[in-house]
VOGU-3710 file (C-alpha; in Angstrom, 3 decimals, decimal comma):
1> mdsrseqatp> -15,916/33,734/155,535  -19,264/35,443/156,102  -21,544/36,744/153,427  -20,541/40,363/153,886  -16,889/39,662/153,238  -17,804/37,557/150,236  -19,817/40,442/148,817  -16,986/42,887/149,446  -14,448/40,709/147,693  -14,509/41,257/143,918
11> pawrgllrwc> -14,764/38,133/141,732  -11,522/36,708/140,380  -12,502/37,501/136,788  -12,841/41,192/137,665  -9,328/41,294/139,058  -8,101/39,529/135,921  -9,782/42,133/133,722  -8,068/44,924/135,657  -4,781/43,513/134,422  -5,787/42,278/130,973
21> iplgflalvg> -7,514/45,454/129,769  -4,586/47,831/130,504  -2,089/45,330/129,099  -4,188/44,933/125,965  -4,392/48,668/125,401  -0,670/49,077/126,080  0,082/46,320/123,569  -2,039/48,183/121,020  -0,150/51,392/121,786  3,148/49,546/121,427
31> wlvvreidsl> 2,084/48,265/118,029  1,108/51,766/116,938  4,420/53,196/118,138  6,417/50,505/116,327  4,386/51,107/113,163  4,931/54,874/113,284  8,416/55,012/114,801  10,153/55,674/111,488  8,132/58,848/111,040  8,836/60,192/114,548
41> dlpamqrtll> 11,074/63,251/114,480  12,197/63,580/118,096  14,794/66,296/117,446  12,106/68,415/115,788  9,813/67,863/118,766  12,604/68,850/121,143  13,366/71,947/119,079  9,711/72,978/119,208  9,628/72,612/122,974  12,774/74,660/123,471
51> qmpllptlgi> 11,471/77,441/121,237  8,338/77,955/123,348  8,380/81,384/125,090  8,733/81,270/128,869  5,938/83,607/130,040  3,115/81,982/128,003  4,328/78,568/129,171  4,132/79,681/132,803  0,682/81,107/132,137  -0,520/77,769/130,753
61> aafalvavaf> 0,913/75,999/133,818  -1,015/78,340/136,133  -4,181/77,851/134,058  -3,744/74,065/134,296  -3,559/74,262/138,106  -6,837/76,190/138,112  -8,409/73,623/135,766  -7,401/70,692/137,982  -8,545/72,527/141,109  -11,954/73,216/139,532
71> tgsidvilar> -12,756/69,474/139,706  -13,058/69,910/143,478  -16,232/71,959/142,973  -18,069/68,657/142,448  -16,912/67,500/145,899  -18,064/70,784/147,473  -21,548/70,490/145,925  -21,879/66,862/147,040  -20,589/67,565/150,575  -23,217/70,292/150,935
81> wlhfgvqara> -25,928/67,948/149,623  -24,901/65,207/152,085  -24,709/67,677/155,027  -21,081/66,972/155,926  -20,698/69,968/158,200  -17,112/70,397/156,981  -15,710/73,690/155,698  -15,693/73,984/151,917  -12,008/74,914/152,099  -11,132/71,565/153,719
91> vfrlafisnt> -13,232/69,672/151,164  -11,569/71,581/148,318  -8,077/70,874/149,645  -8,733/67,146/150,035  -10,311/67,035/146,560  -7,287/68,749/145,002  -4,866/66,269/146,610  -7,063/63,320/145,588  -7,501/64,549/142,026  -3,813/65,206/141,427
101> lsntlnlsga> -3,035/61,675/142,604  -5,856/60,031/140,647  -4,994/61,947/137,461  -1,560/60,309/137,459  -2,139/57,024/139,321  -5,705/56,355/138,199  -6,051/52,703/139,314  -9,712/52,409/138,264  -10,366/55,490/140,414  -9,218/53,666/143,561
111> igsavrllgf> -6,450/56,074/144,591  -8,527/59,261/144,591  -11,584/57,556/146,071  -9,693/55,854/148,876  -7,804/59,063/149,783  -11,161/60,841/149,994  -12,625/58,108/152,214  -9,754/58,195/154,655  -9,506/61,986/154,562  -13,174/62,459/155,389
121> asmgvetgrs> -12,990/59,750/158,066  -10,164/61,670/159,759  -12,402/64,785/159,702  -15,068/62,876/161,614  -17,504/62,434/158,713  -19,784/59,426/159,034  -18,611/56,497/156,929  -21,876/56,118/155,033  -21,917/59,764/154,004  -18,279/59,895/152,891
131> aalvgmqvls> -18,801/56,685/150,890  -21,896/58,241/149,280  -19,862/61,294/148,231  -17,189/59,076/146,701  -19,806/57,061/144,822  -21,535/60,146/143,446  -18,222/61,835/142,600  -17,025/58,801/140,615  -20,359/58,594/138,778  -20,501/62,363/138,079
141> lplglsllvg> -17,060/62,887/136,545  -17,853/61,235/133,153  -21,071/63,284/132,682  -19,301/66,160/130,937  -17,336/63,775/128,748  -20,605/62,083/127,761  -21,954/65,491/126,692  -18,802/66,190/124,677  -19,046/62,815/122,968  -22,725/63,361/122,175
151> stlalgrtpm> -21,913/66,763/120,680  -19,091/65,239/118,626  -21,398/62,591/117,190  -24,194/65,083/116,539  -21,881/67,442/114,656  -20,145/64,619/112,796  -16,692/65,655/114,035  -15,433/62,173/114,890  -11,702/62,019/114,029  -10,833/59,757/111,094
161> lagsgarwlv> -8,475/57,035/112,306  -6,756/54,710/109,843  -8,745/51,616/108,908  -12,496/51,170/108,563  -12,496/48,635/111,401  -10,946/51,182/113,763  -13,520/53,803/112,741  -16,433/51,453/113,424  -14,953/50,418/116,784  -14,487/54,043/117,791
171> aivlalaaly> -18,027/54,873/116,681  -19,479/52,061/118,848  -17,426/53,121/121,897  -18,478/56,761/121,445  -22,143/55,813/121,085  -21,990/53,886/124,360  -20,184/56,797/126,045  -22,865/59,231/124,817  -25,524/57,043/126,475  -23,842/57,444/129,879
181> lplflvltgr> -25,555/60,785/130,660  -29,155/59,640/130,107  -28,464/56,379/131,936  -27,072/58,332/134,905  -30,106/60,611/135,005  -32,517/57,669/135,015  -30,726/55,060/137,125  -29,726/57,421/139,972  -33,437/57,875/140,582  -33,836/54,243/141,665
191> rglmrwlpeq> -33,241/53,364/145,320  -32,372/49,761/144,474  -29,339/50,897/142,471  -28,316/53,503/145,072  -28,068/51,130/148,027  -24,755/52,664/149,135  -26,589/55,957/149,777  -27,554/56,442/153,469  -31,102/55,145/153,978  -32,284/58,338/155,637
201> halprwslkf> -31,020/60,475/152,749  -33,211/61,274/149,755  -32,201/60,351/146,220  -30,467/63,081/144,190  -32,905/65,611/142,730  -32,921/66,770/139,128  -31,489/70,126/140,155  -28,449/68,390/141,694  -28,020/66,193/138,624  -28,137/69,301/136,426
211> qlsvlslldw> -25,494/71,044/138,570  -23,231/67,995/138,467  -23,612/67,699/134,692  -22,743/71,382/134,153  -19,749/71,254/136,515  -18,451/68,079/134,886  -18,837/69,607/131,411  -16,922/72,712/132,513  -14,240/70,496/134,052  -13,678/68,612/130,772
221> llaaavlyac> -13,824/71,844/128,740  -11,143/73,371/130,984  -8,918/70,341/130,403  -9,509/70,649/126,655  -8,728/74,374/126,885  -5,366/73,612/128,519  -4,610/71,168/125,699  -5,683/73,776/123,104  -3,341/76,369/124,644  -0,447/73,869/124,642
231> lelaavhirp> -1,017/72,992/120,981  -1,294/76,674/120,018  2,031/77,361/121,737  3,515/74,472/119,722  2,214/76,109/116,498  -0,572/73,537/116,000  -3,372/75,952/115,070  -6,295/73,580/115,337  -9,931/74,607/115,192  -11,636/74,226/118,631
241> idligcfava> -14,404/72,057/117,160  -11,822/69,646/115,731  -9,915/69,568/119,009  -13,079/68,728/120,969  -13,665/65,703/118,764  -10,073/64,446/119,052  -9,987/65,125/122,793  -13,296/63,335/123,430  -12,263/60,191/121,563  -8,821/60,039/123,177
251> svlgllslvp> -10,269/60,661/126,666  -12,912/57,936/126,346  -10,382/55,361/125,168  -7,902/56,494/127,831  -10,511/55,944/130,559  -11,569/52,571/129,169  -7,939/51,398/129,069  -7,683/51,556/132,903  -4,053/52,581/132,369  -2,937/55,093/135,053
261> ggigvfdsil> -3,543/58,565/133,650  -4,362/56,995/130,276  -0,648/57,341/129,590  0,247/56,130/126,131  -3,347/55,381/125,094  -4,681/58,958/125,256  -1,471/60,314/123,741  -1,194/57,909/120,809  -4,888/58,228/119,858  -4,723/62,028/120,028
271> vlalvalgyd> -1,546/62,284/117,947  -2,914/59,859/115,326  -6,121/61,890/115,124  -4,223/65,180/114,757  -1,969/63,721/112,077  -5,044/62,402/110,251  -6,372/65,984/110,241  -3,164/67,158/108,594  -1,303/68,683/111,548  2,456/68,300/112,000
281> qaaslaglfl> 3,399/65,239/114,033  6,444/66,729/115,820  4,541/69,879/116,797  1,579/67,796/118,005  3,897/65,669/120,132  5,515/68,780/121,604  2,130/70,283/122,494  0,944/67,028/124,011  4,167/66,716/126,028  3,628/70,238/127,402
291> fricyyvlpl> 0,024/69,284/128,258  1,218/66,248/130,223  3,661/68,412/132,163  1,194/71,227/132,877  -1,988/69,230/133,540  -0,520/66,122/135,196  3,017/66,515/136,516  2,927/70,064/137,932  -0,433/69,571/139,711  0,914/66,307/141,091
301> faglmlgsgm> 3,874/68,166/142,570  1,533/70,823/143,962  -0,756/68,167/145,454  2,155/66,368/147,069  3,514/69,604/148,531  0,048/70,642/149,769  -0,694/67,280/151,319  2,844/66,256/152,254  2,765/64,387/155,539  -1,014/64,883/155,981
311> larrlpilgr> -1,771/61,173/155,948  1,324/60,327/157,971  0,423/62,830/160,713  -3,041/61,346/161,014  -1,977/57,726/160,725  -3,463/56,532/164,090  -6,822/58,075/163,156  -6,651/56,736/159,619  -5,755/53,259/160,829  -8,955/53,099/162,887
321> agerlrthpl> -10,916/54,719/160,067  -9,564/52,136/157,644  -10,829/49,316/159,870  -14,342/50,776/159,734  -14,187/51,531/156,031  -13,117/48,022/155,087  -16,550/46,764/156,102  -18,266/49,150/153,680  -19,115/47,582/150,293  -17,841/50,590/148,328
331> fgmlglpasl> -14,430/50,467/149,992  -14,297/46,711/149,448  -15,102/47,257/145,783  -12,201/49,685/145,453  -9,910/46,943/146,708  -7,151/49,295/147,915  -5,714/48,485/151,362  -5,733/51,438/153,726  -2,198/50,669/154,836  -0,861/51,644/151,390
341> ladvgirlla> -2,436/55,086/151,510  -0,303/56,295/154,389  2,762/55,461/152,291  1,477/56,853/149,008  3,705/59,939/149,314  6,873/57,880/149,766  5,860/55,404/147,057  5,277/58,263/144,656  8,593/59,877/145,560  10,267/56,566/144,766
351> vltfaagill> 8,570/56,533/141,363  9,596/60,149/140,754  13,204/59,335/141,662  13,100/56,434/139,214  11,515/58,770/136,636  14,361/61,235/137,181  16,781/58,485/136,184  14,698/57,706/133,087  14,673/61,402/132,192  18,462/61,656/132,408
361> lgsaaipavr> 18,952/58,614/130,190  16,177/59,703/127,833  17,647/63,181/127,363  20,996/61,541/126,632  19,418/59,284/124,003  17,760/62,200/122,148  20,099/64,427/120,127  20,717/67,787/121,795  19,776/70,981/119,986  22,934/72,118/118,230
371> ehveavrdvl> 22,290/75,800/118,959  22,071/75,132/122,691  25,262/73,083/122,728  27,060/75,869/120,893  25,641/78,449/123,326  27,060/76,485/126,249  30,344/76,035/124,386  30,753/79,820/124,327  30,981/79,663/128,135  32,401/76,202/128,847
381> pmaaiegsyw> 35,032/74,104/127,047  33,860/71,092/125,040  35,462/68,780/127,593  33,128/70,175/130,286  30,076/69,629/128,063  31,126/66,056/127,274  31,863/65,445/130,951  28,420/66,774/131,925  26,782/64,442/129,436  28,807/61,459/130,658
391> lsilmgvfll> 28,206/62,179/134,359  24,466/62,717/133,883  24,168/59,199/132,436  26,112/57,793/135,371  23,869/59,616/137,849  20,760/58,612/135,927  21,573/54,940/136,432  22,178/55,543/140,143  18,843/57,368/140,498  17,078/54,428/138,833
401> glgrgidgrl> 18,509/52,145/141,491  17,929/54,573/144,373  14,199/54,495/143,658  14,102/51,183/145,564  15,906/52,730/148,526  13,494/55,679/148,590  10,580/53,237/148,494  12,143/51,406/151,441  12,601/54,706/153,403  16,328/54,078/153,445
411> rlayrlampl> 18,234/56,927/155,100  21,342/56,322/153,019  19,342/56,349/149,774  17,886/59,748/150,687  21,308/61,156/151,538  22,703/59,989/148,207  19,691/60,891/146,050  19,554/64,523/147,211  23,036/65,577/145,980  22,654/63,467/142,832
421> llisavlalt> 19,424/65,285/141,931  20,931/68,708/142,599  24,127/67,977/140,657  22,100/66,432/137,809  20,029/69,621/137,603  23,231/71,622/137,112  24,502/69,111/134,546  21,212/69,403/132,641  22,111/73,028/131,994  25,815/72,563/131,267
431> kglhyaealf> 25,259/69,759/128,744  22,710/71,660/126,631  20,495/74,141/128,525  17,799/71,575/129,355  15,705/73,885/131,558  12,644/71,648/131,927  14,825/68,705/132,908  16,592/70,803/135,540  13,284/72,051/136,970  11,922/68,493/137,220
441> llgvasllrl> 15,044/67,288/139,039  14,897/70,249/141,432  11,196/69,550/142,011  11,873/65,935/142,962  14,673/67,064/145,291  12,308/69,570/146,948  9,665/66,901/147,550  12,267/64,553/149,010  13,433/67,314/151,339  9,870/67,824/152,593
451> rkrefshaam> 9,692/64,173/153,691  13,206/63,979/155,133  12,018/62,673/158,508  10,350/59,690/156,886  13,704/58,204/155,853  14,740/56,398/159,023  15,585/52,876/157,832  19,172/51,681/157,939  18,951/48,532/155,799  16,632/46,630/153,480
461> slssavtlgw> 16,149/43,212/151,952  18,126/42,620/148,760  16,257/39,447/147,833  12,591/40,330/148,366  10,090/40,312/145,501  9,784/44,116/145,755  13,548/44,605/145,405  13,738/42,170/142,493  10,935/44,090/140,782  12,875/47,349/141,078
471> yagllvvvlv> 16,002/45,600/139,783  14,011/44,391/136,780  12,858/47,938/136,060  16,432/49,213/136,352  17,739/46,593/133,924  14,931/47,151/131,409  15,562/50,914/131,257  19,331/50,444/130,921  18,860/47,795/128,208  16,519/50,097/126,284
481> ffgigigsvf> 19,146/52,838/126,547  21,781/50,422/125,253  19,480/49,424/122,394  19,008/53,063/121,380  22,749/53,694/121,654  23,738/50,692/119,564  21,076/51,537/116,984  22,412/55,086/116,768  25,980/53,878/116,218  25,040/51,408/113,473
491> gdesfdlfyf> 22,808/54,000/111,844  25,622/56,565/111,515  28,011/55,742/108,675  30,387/58,515/109,757  30,589/57,271/113,333  33,835/58,078/115,142  34,099/57,149/118,819  36,650/59,907/119,504  34,869/62,724/117,655  34,021/65,656/119,970
501> gadghssrla> 31,705/68,279/118,569  28,278/69,884/118,861  26,835/67,544/116,218  28,568/64,350/117,399  25,500/62,750/118,975  26,209/59,130/118,026  29,814/59,392/119,252  28,670/60,998/122,500  25,986/58,340/122,995  28,471/55,507/122,366
511> rgllaaligl> 30,764/56,900/125,049  27,700/57,239/127,282  27,100/53,495/127,070  30,315/53,013/129,020  29,030/55,442/131,667  25,764/53,463/131,908  27,649/50,192/132,305  29,959/51,659/134,967  26,951/53,155/136,749  25,064/49,863/136,749
521> vsyliwqvfa> 27,990/47,819/138,076  28,943/50,498/140,629  25,387/50,772/141,917  24,974/47,016/142,353  28,298/46,750/144,204  27,438/49,763/146,373  24,015/48,347/147,205  25,391/44,975/148,298  27,761/46,586/150,800  25,950/49,799/151,771
531> vrrpplklpd> 22,428/48,588/152,586  23,301/45,175/153,952  21,643/44,351/157,226  23,974/44,423/160,231  24,800/40,982/161,685  22,740/39,943/164,690  24,909/38,998/167,668  24,179/36,218/170,144  24,316/37,231/173,818  27,387/36,558/175,930
541> rselerartl> 27,425/35,367/179,550  27,245/38,825/181,096  24,233/39,800/178,968  22,432/36,580/179,912  23,107/37,250/183,604  21,662/40,747/183,160  18,550/39,269/181,558  18,145/36,716/184,369  18,257/39,514/186,937  15,390/41,197/185,098
551> yrefgggefa> 13,446/37,916/184,890  13,755/37,323/188,638  12,534/40,822/189,432  9,637/41,202/186,997  8,921/37,681/185,726  9,988/36,383/182,362  6,911/34,595/181,129  6,695/30,931/180,193  9,685/31,083/177,803  12,231/33,157/179,716
561> hltfmrdkhl> 14,517/30,233/180,544  14,823/29,316/176,848  16,898/32,479/176,484  19,856/30,570/177,912  20,031/28,183/174,935  21,905/31,027/173,232  20,269/30,325/169,866  18,303/33,571/170,154  19,291/37,214/170,193  18,324/39,637/172,954
571> fwsadghavm> 16,591/42,922/172,239  16,684/45,584/174,923  14,312/48,528/174,954  15,838/51,961/174,398  16,175/52,616/178,140  17,380/49,062/178,888  14,532/48,317/181,314  12,843/45,602/179,229  14,166/42,655/177,236  12,920/39,991/174,849
581> aygsvrdrlv> 14,512/37,038/173,068  14,052/36,735/169,305  15,197/34,652/166,375  15,711/35,487/162,715  14,500/33,599/159,642  14,412/35,106/156,128  13,252/38,710/156,700  11,315/37,875/159,888  12,360/38,809/163,409  10,379/36,437/165,633
591> algspcgpea> 10,159/37,348/169,322  9,470/34,431/171,676  6,703/35,571/173,972  6,201/39,090/175,281  8,878/41,470/176,615  9,980/41,165/180,226  10,167/44,278/182,364  8,038/46,796/184,265  4,485/47,021/182,951  4,954/50,583/181,709
601> errraildfr> 8,099/49,588/179,774  6,695/46,541/178,002  4,591/48,615/175,601  7,602/50,769/174,773  9,725/47,658/174,191  7,238/46,320/171,615  7,272/49,642/169,774  11,086/49,798/169,931  11,284/46,262/168,540  8,945/47,172/165,694
611> rfadaqdrvp> 11,028/50,251/164,842  14,175/48,122/165,018  12,681/45,654/162,526  11,348/48,406/160,267  14,756/50,096/160,155  16,192/46,895/158,668  13,248/46,233/156,349  12,293/43,191/158,413  8,937/41,948/159,702  8,425/41,927/163,505
621> vfyevferdl> 6,460/38,908/164,773  5,600/37,858/168,333  5,227/34,098/168,766  3,161/32,629/171,603  1,769/35,677/173,365  -0,990/35,043/175,857  -4,459/36,396/176,500  -3,414/38,913/179,148  -1,386/40,843/176,538  -3,766/40,729/173,571
631> slyhdlgfdl> -5,137/44,242/174,019  -1,569/45,564/174,087  -0,711/44,049/170,702  -4,059/45,006/169,207  -3,596/48,643/170,254  -0,132/48,671/168,685  -1,482/47,640/165,272  -0,868/43,876/165,248  -3,254/41,232/163,959  -3,692/38,035/165,977
641> fklgelaiip> -3,853/34,356/165,057  -4,626/31,715/167,665  -1,940/29,024/167,862  -3,510/26,804/170,480  -3,917/26,699/174,248  -1,562/26,360/177,209  -2,499/23,949/180,037  -1,951/25,624/183,443  -2,403/23,804/186,776  -2,953/25,909/189,935
651> laefslvgkr> -0,661/24,070/192,373  -2,949/24,930/195,287  -5,395/22,416/193,732  -2,793/19,698/193,236  -2,783/16,511/195,291  -2,587/12,788/194,621  -6,104/12,279/195,958  -9,243/12,093/193,829  -10,163/11,020/190,295  -8,618/14,142/188,716
661> wedlrqavnr> -5,120/12,984/189,689  -5,682/9,246/189,186  -3,050/8,857/186,435  -0,363/10,621/188,447  -1,281/8,675/191,597  -1,026/5,357/189,726  2,337/6,434/188,290  3,644/7,192/191,809  2,363/3,849/193,148  3,873/2,014/190,167
671> sikeqlsfel> 7,232/3,695/190,785  7,488/1,922/194,129  7,046/-1,466/192,463  9,531/-0,541/189,731  11,995/0,731/192,348  12,146/4,178/190,780  13,583/7,140/192,654  13,352/10,864/192,018  15,881/13,575/192,751  16,226/17,252/191,936
681> ldppfdtalm> 19,785/18,421/191,290  21,163/21,946/191,400  23,991/23,141/189,130  26,889/22,850/188,628  26,762/19,286/187,283  29,756/16,996/186,988  30,929/15,626/183,654  29,990/12,015/184,435  26,383/12,983/185,143  26,114/14,988/181,917
691> seleqvsdqw> 27,564/12,116/179,896  24,988/9,719/181,324  22,170/12,152/180,582  23,464/12,575/177,039  23,248/8,803/176,518  19,587/8,865/177,646  18,920/11,763/175,280  20,587/10,036/172,342  18,560/6,849/172,924  15,322/8,864/173,032
701> ladkaarekg> 16,185/10,693/169,784  17,088/7,439/168,036  13,885/5,749/169,217  11,754/8,664/167,964  13,722/9,060/164,709  13,997/12,697/165,721  16,699/15,278/166,106  17,254/18,337/168,232  15,260/21,475/167,626  15,552/24,968/169,033
711> fslgrfdrdy> 14,021/28,415/169,466  10,804/27,533/171,371  11,849/23,949/172,173  14,770/22,914/174,361  17,618/20,736/173,199  20,360/18,788/174,938  23,114/21,324/175,411  25,368/21,190/178,440  25,722/24,954/178,700  21,943/25,413/178,527
721> lawgqlaivr> 21,220/22,715/181,114  23,751/24,283/183,487  21,478/27,349/183,915  18,818/25,483/185,941  17,828/22,447/187,988  17,547/18,918/186,626  14,850/16,421/187,629  16,133/12,835/187,386  14,437/9,449/187,642  16,651/6,481/188,481
731> rgddiiafan> 16,003/2,756/188,449  18,544/1,492/190,886  21,724/3,366/189,971  20,803/3,964/186,327  19,231/7,147/185,065  16,206/6,249/182,900  14,551/9,676/182,521  15,255/13,324/183,129  13,865/16,797/182,495  15,209/20,276/183,035
741> vlpaygpggv> 13,069/22,470/185,253  12,057/25,930/184,026  11,976/28,200/187,085  8,927/30,292/187,926  10,624/33,647/187,460  9,252/36,654/189,312  5,990/37,139/191,183  3,190/34,910/189,903  5,564/32,967/187,660  4,789/29,557/186,163
751> lsvdlmrqvp> 6,871/26,462/186,926  7,364/24,089/183,994  9,659/21,561/182,348  11,252/21,750/178,932  13,570/18,941/177,793  11,927/15,579/178,659  13,882/12,450/177,721  13,652/8,782/178,763  15,189/5,499/177,658  13,043/3,356/175,318
761> daprgtmdfl> 12,506/0,598/177,906  11,474/2,928/180,741  8,426/1,643/182,696  5,029/2,953/181,662  4,138/6,125/183,521  7,729/7,174/184,179  7,120/10,720/182,899  3,868/10,980/184,887  5,861/10,038/187,987  8,400/12,760/187,158
771> farimqwgke> 5,593/15,334/186,671  3,979/14,404/189,970  7,218/14,804/191,943  8,071/18,161/190,326  4,561/19,473/191,054  4,812/18,301/194,668  8,157/20,038/195,015  6,851/23,219/193,346  3,874/23,352/195,700  6,168/22,971/198,707
781> qgnayfsfgm> 8,351/25,810/197,398  5,323/28,124/197,222  4,947/28,231/193,446  1,450/29,137/192,313  1,241/27,456/188,894  2,634/24,592/186,856  2,479/24,490/183,029  1,866/21,277/181,110  2,786/23,079/177,909  0,933/23,786/174,691
791> aplsrvgdnp> -1,820/21,875/172,945  -1,198/23,186/169,387  -4,280/24,235/167,369  -6,552/23,414/170,303  -9,833/25,388/170,139  -8,661/27,189/167,018  -11,297/28,116/164,414  -13,947/25,948/166,073  -16,878/28,218/165,196  -18,388/29,367/161,872
801> yarinerlaa> -17,457/33,015/162,528  -13,720/32,411/162,925  -11,278/33,814/160,393  -10,539/31,727/157,339  -6,924/31,019/158,429  -8,094/29,703/161,807  -10,817/27,596/160,204  -8,164/25,994/157,989  -6,079/25,354/161,125  -9,110/23,653/162,674
811> lafqyggrfy> -9,093/21,180/159,764  -5,443/20,406/160,518  -6,351/19,779/164,186  -9,224/17,518/163,168  -7,603/15,526/160,372  -3,856/16,029/160,832  -3,276/13,240/163,359  -1,277/11,331/160,766  1,438/13,971/160,942  1,128/15,239/164,548
821> nyqglrrykd> -0,928/13,934/167,454  -2,900/17,172/168,045  -6,035/15,628/169,531  -4,180/13,020/171,594  -2,038/15,722/173,200  -5,142/17,742/174,059  -6,902/14,680/175,556  -3,875/13,752/177,686  -3,611/17,198/179,216  -7,361/17,560/179,568
831> kfapqwvgsy> -7,373/14,664/182,100  -5,895/17,007/184,696  -8,681/19,608/184,219  -6,208/22,468/183,705  -6,952/26,118/183,081  -6,626/26,588/179,318  -4,984/29,855/178,286  -5,021/30,911/174,634  -1,675/31,375/172,875  -1,461/33,708/169,864
841> layprglwvp> 0,728/34,880/167,040  0,900/38,699/166,775  1,943/39,970/163,360  1,659/43,175/161,278  -1,536/43,521/159,301  -1,655/42,126/155,804  0,817/39,260/156,165  -0,007/35,763/154,970  -0,325/33,638/158,114  0,496/30,205/156,588
851> gllidiaalv> 3,767/31,664/155,282  4,593/32,999/158,758  3,899/29,620/160,349  6,171/27,897/157,831  8,925/30,408/158,616  8,559/29,773/162,353  8,595/26,000/161,798  11,854/26,418/159,889  13,228/28,569/162,716  12,398/25,857/165,274
861> eggyrrflfg> 14,078/23,254/163,051  17,236/25,340/162,848  16,812/26,821/159,378  15,191/26,068/156,051  17,842/23,553/155,020  17,091/21,333/158,012  13,372/22,019/157,688  13,201/20,928/154,046  15,718/18,078/154,060  15,771/16,964/157,696
871> grhds> 14,241/13,964/159,453  10,758/13,357/160,791  9,830/14,240/164,374  6,862/12,941/166,352  5,801/14,133/169,770
//
């Protein structure tokens, strides 16, 4: 790894802190919630929310959108300073999308910053300038908060939290936050600390710093104003000066927590501060809940709708931009892979679908407002209300599970989630006039509808780490719901399971537990059968004949003949003009070599194969592709890993004269003394011959303590051997060695051998004699090339600039002779001075290469069971 990559990679301790700090703050929040849970009055909070007038609430929502949009003014000022040459409207739009995402998914600022980088790259902005804007934008945002904190300390309006230790800790944190502004003003004037700024660009002037400070202050004041309006609507009539102090403290601690959106940390600190000032807890919670909806959730929906599909439409541009950006130290510091950004819309929709399920279960766990239930009862019978409640729990559990399907772009998950969301929105009204819940569900359904074309997958893995993580989330939410339900039942002395009435919350919740259990079991059963991958079928005789016709016309590459072992599946391009053989192991689809077909169709076949794998949530891999095709795989988004080199002999250069062919010449001369004879047999082969060959094969396997393999290596199989010629060496009447000949399919094809077996007491040089005769025959037949096969790991990672995976492979080549004779195989083939052609593994970006190689080794062995518990094999 070179020095640049080492600098771009954050230290391990920094990555550990990114996990430990949020978890520590969340643990603190959990402790606070547990300590105060007895005093929480959720029904009162719900009642306050439902009593809020509609028009003022809509006005606050509109004001919140304006407040979030105002943050983009910082981007516009910076883009003008850096001479982007991009319209302010485009900068503002990208800033709004980035800010709405970062407000909710604030992963140390990485989401918003990385979206900006890729967005500006797609607009043609120079990488250095876009990175400078991101750096200045990240540094400028806290300026206003620093001013607010300084004002709070100067006026002595720091909120009084319980405990002297907590007060001192808050005071220290606020003092450090207040120092941020003067530090920014001083340190941004030093070129050594602004190395990420383009060299030709001047350092920021004081006028720019003043503008950024004012804009940031206005941005934070607008956010505080939205919170003030929400609290006023909830009847929390707080003085603005007190609110500024509470807001500043909660915001600083929320930012320091590194928790996305400061969720939980900001809220708990703010509520504790308001309660300490004497304000009602339930009303404060209601106002804060409205603030979260107006300032975070609604802008997020607006940002998703505004930018829906923007990244996906520009994916080819963004892919190339991401490659350039990864070399920039700022992008490396952010540590967010560009590949995730193109999927951020789908990932977020999956989270929102999961959140919809949580909302349905959460609304069921909280007692409904009696007046609303009675209002619905005037229109609908009690049975309909109870049924709505019961069905909404059932659908909530299903939506929790469908979040994984949405994340996996599963077509069936989309088709099921859409009606469930729409029906759940109706049920939210019929069970108790839950308007906000219905609007949220309709909003999620609308966003899903906007990305309908993205859901093209037909199956997904049910055992991957991602799926298991979603299952864990599903079970945790359902268990929490069960815990609340059981606690409600045991806490109600008048509990009656069969009581139906407006005030029968514990009875209704107990019956809902059955709905949750039925939903959980039904979903798991449905998932097993509905999203299961279709079985992969092995080709029959007619399909193999069709493939051979294509091989003979266009050439099948070095591995075409291995198709006829029938241990691999055949994939045909959409128009049927190209074909490739592939195997399956775990969630990998491993193609052997490149597709066969007309040149124009081969590219399409690779893309079709990738779509085929994606539709089943599998990973497409191409094993042993050669140098002539590397640009094709690179252009289609694959990374490459060198596996070794293939030894190719131009048959026009072959003869038994000269030092180059000394070993083969000696083997031919020795064969005369040993009375060896060579013959080449055409199929069909009689049973007696095959039985004799099988005995030779069995003796070879026993002598090598080996067993048959597959996929990229031939095995003794009578059906497979019947598809081609057999080269046989006899001593007298006894067969002592044989090999099956791989035809040189198509124009410019390569002749080779696959299965090579000999008896243990065969004379030395028997195989060299067999090679020499096959090469002589191939030259007479007009074949251009003969392949001596692979030298694994040859010339892999043999320079200091190679990738780390290839440099590790070089160590295996150098020191792994105890397990496989890498260097001896290379030296043997090198005696014939062949043309060495690189062989590569093509795989989607981001995969762990050692894991792929282990999977392929298991595939060659015949599966993981044989790979892990089978015998040893030496070559």
